[in-house]
C-alpha positions in Angstrom: 109.7 10.1 278.1 110.7 13.7 278.9 110.8 16.4 276.4 113.2 19.2 276.0 112.4 22.6 274.3 115.8 23.7 272.8 116.9 26.9 271.2 118.3 26.5 267.5 120.3 28.7 265.5 120.5 26.3 262.1 120.4 22.8 262.1 123.9 22.0 261.7 124.1 23.5 264.6 121.5 21.4 266.1 122.5 17.9 264.9 124.8 16.6 267.0 123.2 17.9 270.7 119.1 16.4 269.2 121.3 13.1 268.9 122.8 13.3 272.5 119.7 14.4 273.9 118.4 11.2 271.9 121.0 9.2 273.4 119.9 10.0 276.8 116.4 9.4 276.3 114.9 12.8 275.9 112.2 14.0 273.5 113.6 17.1 271.7 111.5 20.1 270.4 113.1 22.9 268.4 112.6 26.6 268.8 113.4 28.9 266.4 113.8 32.9 267.1 116.8 34.2 265.7 115.9 38.3 264.9 119.6 38.9 265.4 120.8 36.9 261.9 121.3 39.4 259.0 120.7 39.8 256.4 116.8 38.6 256.3 117.9 36.1 253.0 120.7 34.4 255.7 117.9 34.7 258.3 115.8 32.6 255.9 118.3 30.3 254.6 118.5 28.9 258.1 115.6 28.6 258.7 114.9 26.2 255.4 117.6 23.7 257.0 115.1 22.6 259.2 114.5 19.5 257.5 115.3 16.6 260.6 112.6 14.8 262.2 111.8 17.3 265.2 109.1 19.2 266.4 109.9 23.0 266.3 108.2 25.9 267.5 109.2 29.0 264.5 109.8 33.1 265.8 105.7 33.5 264.8 104.8 30.6 267.5 103.6 28.2 264.8 104.8 24.3 265.0 106.2 22.8 262.2 106.8 19.0 261.9 108.9 17.6 259.3 108.1 13.6 258.4 
């Protein structure tokens, strides 16, 4: 299975592309890097929405896995 690194701005925008890529036989790893989101509370709110079961790399380079 091939792995794809996908930039994610928020969970609602990522759900459909992740589902489509999985249907195509790809494993998905998300990448969260969004320093342009303001105010900071909005940035935090978007980051907290990542609850789906894919590994993702946060803005500090830490791999997160929600199981």
